[in-house]
C-alpha positions in Angstrom: 23.0 0.0 14.8 25.9 2.5 15.0 26.2 2.8 11.2 22.6 2.0 10.2 21.4 5.6 10.0 24.5 7.0 8.2 24.2 4.1 5.7 20.5 4.8 5.1 21.1 8.5 4.7 24.0 7.9 2.3 21.8 5.6 0.1 19.0 8.2 0.0 21.6 10.8 -1.1 23.1 8.5 -3.7 19.7 7.7 -5.2 18.7 11.4 -5.2 21.8 12.2 -7.3 20.7 9.8 -10.1 17.0 9.8 -9.6 16.3 11.9 -12.8 18.2 9.4 -15.0 16.5 6.4 -13.4 13.0 7.7 -13.7 11.1 6.0 -16.5 13.6 3.0 -16.7 12.8 -0.5 -15.6 15.0 0.0 -12.6 12.6 1.4 -10.0 13.3 3.0 -6.6 12.0 0.0 -4.6 14.4 -2.3 -6.5 17.4 -0.1 -5.7 16.4 0.4 -2.1 15.7 -3.3 -1.5 18.9 -4.4 -3.1 20.9 -1.7 -1.4 19.4 -2.8 2.0 20.3 -6.4 1.2 23.9 -5.4 0.5 24.1 -3.2 3.7 22.4 -5.8 5.9 23.7 -8.2 8.5 24.1 -11.0 5.9 26.5 -8.9 3.8 28.3 -5.8 5.0 26.6 -5.6 8.3 26.1 -1.9 8.4 22.4 -2.3 9.1 22.2 -4.9 11.8 18.9 -4.5 13.4 16.5 -7.3 14.6 13.2 -7.4 12.6 11.2 -7.2 15.9 13.2 -4.2 17.1 11.1 -1.2 18.3 12.8 1.1 15.8 11.8 -1.1 12.9 8.2 -1.4 14.1 8.0 2.4 14.6 9.3 3.0 11.0 6.8 0.6 9.5 3.9 2.1 11.5 4.7 5.7 10.6 5.2 4.8 6.9 1.9 2.9 6.6 0.0 5.5 8.6 1.1 8.3 6.3 0.3 6.3 3.2 -3.1 5.2 4.4 -4.0 8.8 5.3 -2.7 10.1 2.0 -4.4 7.5 -0.1 -7.8 7.9 1.7 -7.7 11.7 1.7 -7.5 11.7 -2.1 -10.7 9.8 -2.6 -13.1 12.3 -4.2 -16.4 10.4 -4.5 -18.0 12.7 -7.1 -15.0 12.3 -9.4 -14.6 8.6 -8.6 -18.2 7.9 -9.6 -17.4 8.5 -13.3 -14.8 5.6 -13.2 -16.1 3.5 -10.3 -16.8 0.3 -12.2 -13.2 -1.1 -12.4 -12.0 -0.3 -8.9 -15.4 -1.4 -7.4 -15.1 -4.8 -9.1 -11.5 -5.2 -8.2 -12.2 -4.4 -4.5 -15.7 -5.9 -4.1 -15.2 -9.1 -6.1 -11.5 -9.4 -7.0 -10.1 -8.9 -3.4 -12.3 -11.5 -1.7 -11.6 -14.0 -4.4 -7.8 -13.2 -4.2 -7.9 -14.0 -0.5 -9.8 -17.2 -1.1 -7.4 -18.3 -3.8 -4.4 -17.4 -1.7 -5.8 -19.4 1.2 -6.4 -22.5 -1.0 -2.9 -22.2 -2.6 -1.3 -22.0 0.9 -3.1 -25.1 2.1 -1.9 -27.0 -1.0 1.7 -25.8 -1.3 2.5 -25.0 2.3 1.1 -28.0 4.1 2.7 -27.3 7.4 0.6 -24.2 7.9 -2.6 -24.5 10.1 -5.7 -23.2 8.3 -5.7 -19.9 10.3 -2.1 -19.3 9.4 -2.8 -20.1 5.7 -5.7 -17.6 5.8 -3.5 -15.0 7.5 -0.9 -15.4 4.8 -3.5 -14.8 2.1 -4.7 -11.6 3.8 -1.2 -10.4 4.3 -0.5 -10.8 0.6 -3.8 -9.4 -0.7 -3.2 -5.6 -0.6 -1.4 -4.1 -3.7 1.1 -1.3 -3.9 1.0 0.9 -7.0 4.4 2.4 -6.1 6.1 -0.8 -7.3 4.8 -0.2 -10.8 4.7 3.6 -10.8 4.7 3.9 -14.6 1.4 2.0 -14.8 -0.5 4.6 -12.8 1.2 7.7 -14.0 1.8 7.4 -17.8 -0.8 9.5 -19.6 -0.6 7.4 -22.7 -2.5 4.6 -20.8 -6.3 4.5 -20.7 -7.6 6.6 -17.8 -10.0 3.9 -16.7 -7.2 1.4 -16.3 -4.8 3.8 -14.6 -7.4 5.2 -12.2 -8.8 1.7 -11.5 -5.4 0.3 -10.4 -4.6 3.5 -8.5 -7.8 3.5 -6.5 -7.6 -0.2 -5.9 -4.1 0.2 -4.5 -5.1 3.2 -2.4 -8.2 1.6 -0.8 -7.3 -2.1 -0.4 -4.7 -1.4 2.3 -7.4 0.2 4.5 -9.8 -2.7 3.7 -7.2 -5.3 4.6 -6.1 -3.8 7.9 -9.3 -4.9 9.8 -9.2 -8.2 8.0 -5.6 -8.7 9.1 -6.5 -7.9 12.7 -9.5 -10.3 12.6 -7.5 -13.2 11.1 -4.5 -12.6 13.3 -6.7 -12.7 16.4 -8.3 -16.0 15.1 -4.8 -17.5 14.4 -3.5 -16.6 17.8 -6.6 -17.9 19.6 -6.3 -21.1 17.6 -2.7 -21.4 18.7 -3.6 -20.7 22.3 -1.7 -17.4 22.4 -4.8 -15.6 23.5 -8.3 -16.6 24.6 -11.1 -16.4 22.0 -13.1 -13.9 24.2 -10.1 -11.7 24.8 -9.3 -11.7 21.1 -12.9 -10.7 20.2 -12.9 -7.9 22.7 -9.5 -6.7 21.6 -10.6 -6.7 18.0 -13.7 -4.7 18.7 -11.7 -2.1 20.6 -9.1 -1.8 17.8 -11.8 -1.2 15.2 -14.1 0.9 17.2 -11.6 3.3 18.8 -9.7 3.4 15.5 -12.7 4.7 13.7 -13.5 7.1 16.5 -10.0 8.6 16.6 -9.8 8.8 12.8 -13.1 10.6 12.4 -12.3 13.2 15.1 -8.7 13.8 13.9 -9.7 14.1 10.3 -12.7 16.4 11.0 -10.6 18.7 13.2 -7.8 19.0 10.7 -10.1 19.7 7.8 -12.1 22.3 9.9 -8.8 24.1 10.8 -7.7 24.2 7.2 -11.0 25.3 5.8 -11.6 28.0 8.4 -8.1 29.3 8.3 -8.1 29.5 4.5 -11.3 31.5 4.5 -10.1 33.9 7.1 -6.6 34.1 5.6 -5.2 33.3 9.0 -3.0 30.3 7.9 0.7 30.6 7.0 1.1 28.6 3.7 3.9 26.6 5.2 1.9 25.5 8.2 -1.1 24.8 6.0 1.0 22.1 4.2 1.9 20.6 7.6 -1.7 20.1 8.7 -2.4 16.8 6.8 0.8 15.2 8.1 -0.1 16.3 11.6 -3.6 15.0 11.2 -2.3 11.6 10.2 -0.1 11.6 13.3 -2.9 12.7 15.5 -5.3 10.0 14.2 -2.7 7.3 14.8 -1.4 8.4 18.2 -4.8 9.1 19.6 -6.1 5.7 18.7 -3.3 3.6 20.2 -3.6 4.7 23.8 -7.3 4.1 23.6 -6.7 0.5 22.5 -7.6 1.3 18.9 -5.8 0.4 15.6 -3.6 3.3 14.5 -3.9 2.1 10.9 -7.6 2.1 10.9 -7.6 5.5 12.5 -5.2 6.8 9.8 -7.3 5.5 7.0 -10.6 6.7 8.4 -9.0 10.0 9.3 -7.9 10.4 5.7 -11.3 9.6 4.4 -12.9 12.1 6.8 -10.3 14.8 6.0 -10.8 14.4 2.3 -14.6 14.2 2.4 -14.9 17.4 4.5 -12.4 19.3 2.3 -14.0 18.2 -1.0 -17.5 19.1 0.2 -16.3 22.5 1.4 -14.6 23.0 -2.0 -17.8 22.1 -3.9 -19.9 24.4 -1.8 -17.5 27.3 -1.7 -15.8 27.4 -5.1 -13.0 29.9 -5.2 -13.0 30.2 -1.4 -9.4 29.1 -1.0 -10.0 25.6 0.2 -9.0 23.8 -3.0 -7.0 24.2 -6.1 -3.3 24.9 -5.9 -3.2 25.2 -2.1 -4.8 21.7 -1.8 -2.2 20.3 -4.2 0.7 21.8 -2.2 -0.7 20.2 1.0 -1.0 16.9 -0.6 2.5 17.2 -2.0 4.0 17.5 1.4 2.1 14.5 2.7 3.1 12.5 -0.3 6.8 13.6 0.0 6.9 12.5 3.6 5.3 9.2 2.7 7.8 8.7 -0.1 10.8 9.3 2.1 9.6 6.9 4.8 8.6 4.3 2.1 12.2 4.5 0.8 13.7 3.9 4.2 11.2 1.0 4.8 12.3 -0.8 1.6 16.0 -0.3 2.7 15.2 -1.9 6.0 13.1 -4.6 4.3 16.1 -5.6 2.3 18.5 -5.5 5.2 16.4 -6.9 8.0 13.8 -9.2 6.4 15.0 -10.3 3.0 18.5 -11.4 4.0 17.4 -14.0 6.6 14.4 -15.1 4.4 16.8 -16.0 1.6 18.5 -18.4 4.0 15.2 -20.3 4.5 14.1 -20.3 0.8 12.6 -23.6 -0.4 10.8 -24.7 -3.6 7.5 -24.7 -1.8 8.0 -21.1 -0.7 9.1 -20.0 -4.1 6.2 -21.9 -5.7 3.7 -20.1 -3.5 5.3 -16.7 -4.2 4.9 -17.3 -8.0 1.3 -18.5 -7.6 0.5 -15.5 -5.4 1.7 -13.0 -8.1 0.1 -14.8 -11.0 -2.8 -17.3 -10.7 -3.9 -16.1 -7.2 -4.2 -12.5 -8.5 -4.9 -12.8 -12.2 -7.8 -15.4 -12.1 -9.8 -13.4 -9.5 -9.3 -10.2 -11.6 -10.5 -11.9 -14.7 -13.6 -13.3 -12.8 -14.3 -9.8 -11.4 -14.4 -8.3 -14.9 -17.0 -10.8 -16.2 -20.0 -8.8 -17.6 -17.9 -5.8 -18.5 -16.9 -7.3 -21.9 -13.2 -6.9 -21.2 -10.6 -7.5 -23.9 -7.8 -10.0 -23.3 -4.8 -7.6 -23.1 -6.7 -5.4 -20.6 -7.6 -8.3 -18.4 -4.0 -9.5 -18.5 -2.5 -6.1 -17.9 -4.8 -5.3 -14.9 -4.3 -8.8 -13.5 -0.6 -8.7 -13.7 -0.1 -5.3 -12.0 -1.1 -6.2 -8.5 2.3 -5.6 -6.8 2.8 -6.6 -3.1 4.7 -4.0 -1.1 4.5 -1.7 1.8 1.3 -2.9 3.6 2.6 -6.5 3.4 5.9 -5.5 4.9 4.2 -3.8 7.8 1.9 -6.8 8.4 5.0 -9.0 8.6 6.7 -6.7 11.0 3.7 -6.6 13.3 3.7 -10.5 13.4 7.4 -10.4 14.3 6.7 -7.9 17.1 5.7 -10.8 19.4 7.6 -13.8 18.1 6.4 -17.4 18.8 2.7 -16.8 19.0 2.1 -18.7 15.8 3.3 -22.3 15.5 4.7 -21.8 11.9 5.5 -18.2 12.1 8.9 -18.6 10.4 7.4 -20.3 7.3 4.6 -17.7 7.1 7.0 -14.8 7.3 9.6 -16.3 4.9 6.9 -16.9 2.3 5.5 -13.3 2.6 9.0 -11.7 2.4 10.0 -13.8 -0.7 6.7 -12.9 -2.4 7.4 -9.2 -1.8 10.9 -9.4 -3.0 9.8 -11.3 -6.2 7.1 -8.6 -6.7 9.5 -5.7 -6.3 11.8 -7.2 -9.0 9.2 -8.6 -11.4 6.7 -5.7 -11.3 9.4 -3.1 -11.2 11.2 -4.5 -14.3 8.1 -5.1 -16.3 6.1 -1.9 -15.5 7.5 0.5 -18.1 8.0 -2.0 -20.9 4.5 -3.6 -20.5 2.9 -0.2 -20.1 4.5 0.9 -23.4 3.3 -2.3 -25.2 -0.2 -2.0 -23.8 -0.4 1.6 -24.8 0.7 0.8 -28.3 -1.9 -2.0 -28.5 -4.6 0.4 -27.2 -3.7 3.0 -29.9 -4.3 0.4 -32.5 -7.5 -0.9 -30.9 -9.1 2.0 -29.1 -12.5 1.9 -27.3 -14.5 4.9 -26.5 -15.1 3.9 -22.9 -11.4 3.5 -22.4 -10.5 7.0 -23.5 -8.6 9.2 -21.0 -10.7 11.5 -18.8 -11.2 15.1 -19.9 -8.0 17.1 -19.5 -5.7 14.0 -19.9 -3.6 13.8 -23.1 -5.0 11.3 -25.5 -2.8 8.3 -26.3 0.1 9.2 -28.5 -0.2 12.9 -27.9 2.6 14.9 -26.3 2.3 15.9 -22.6 
């Protein structure tokens, strides 16, 4: 642990020095941080030698996911989203349940040692997607707006949807294994969801009210205004945990509440100082904090989780990882788009870009927090970690090239309903 923090800091500085040259290439930040963590970990140089269940690892993972959940939820603008709701609604309402079902079935077939609750838990752990692993797919303006926004909204919301599902299935798996009683598990689950929602609503509403009122009265220092969303995420999380609630649910609900109140105030008081440039600056600070913690999380993932998992790699584990990133994701996506008259390249593109990342890492760490409560915990964790690592590599390397190819195909075969939203450069135009 002595050299862990200096090693992480040095890696962040080294990446910062070349980040401009790397941007837009197939070598993404998660690839660099994961590989760097693997090199610096206990299985290599040993500079980052921390146990996966250590409190510092758990704290890092929780802070990171809490910030990302709050940030993603706070950006949900329902009036704007309604114009392009079809794709994310189908991906979340149809694709996500089918993905969990397919992952459950694949786990039972390929990983026969897992009990059925463990197989279902693995499917839920690997269900949420992480747009950051294929950043070019959701940022390139040459791509159809409907596709970009659909994948971005799916990634932003499925983490929050999967958190309560994860808690439910984990409670079932632990009860089935005898780690907790069924009644105690149900009560614990109800408290986590109920108090999590309560803390999130209160924290989000308070933060939004402070920001709106302060902006109207010109009583807020611009620097402190940028800190409010970050503090709101921390308040939601830390208020929920002592009550027995889920900090992740609180962060997600807090972000939804914060964003909803702010957007409504902006709509009702146009030009009142509650939106526009100031709102962008506040979101930037929240995003930047999340990006830094995400980078550190991927370094720790490579050092603490990936190294040991590679030592337990098997054909069954690798086979499930490949299925999880292909058939288990792509077939449900194709089924969810039936009725929208999708074209083949669009179905394939949307289906392929379902990277597994931050949320899955945090779920794995939460399982390792209390080792031994699941009979086949090692197999479950190894499979999830290998799937994440394969996703980091495959989706990272393919994001920019496939985005360029899909954009070129779209330019040759445009559809009116796929055109970018107003204000977005049309495919092939500068900017």
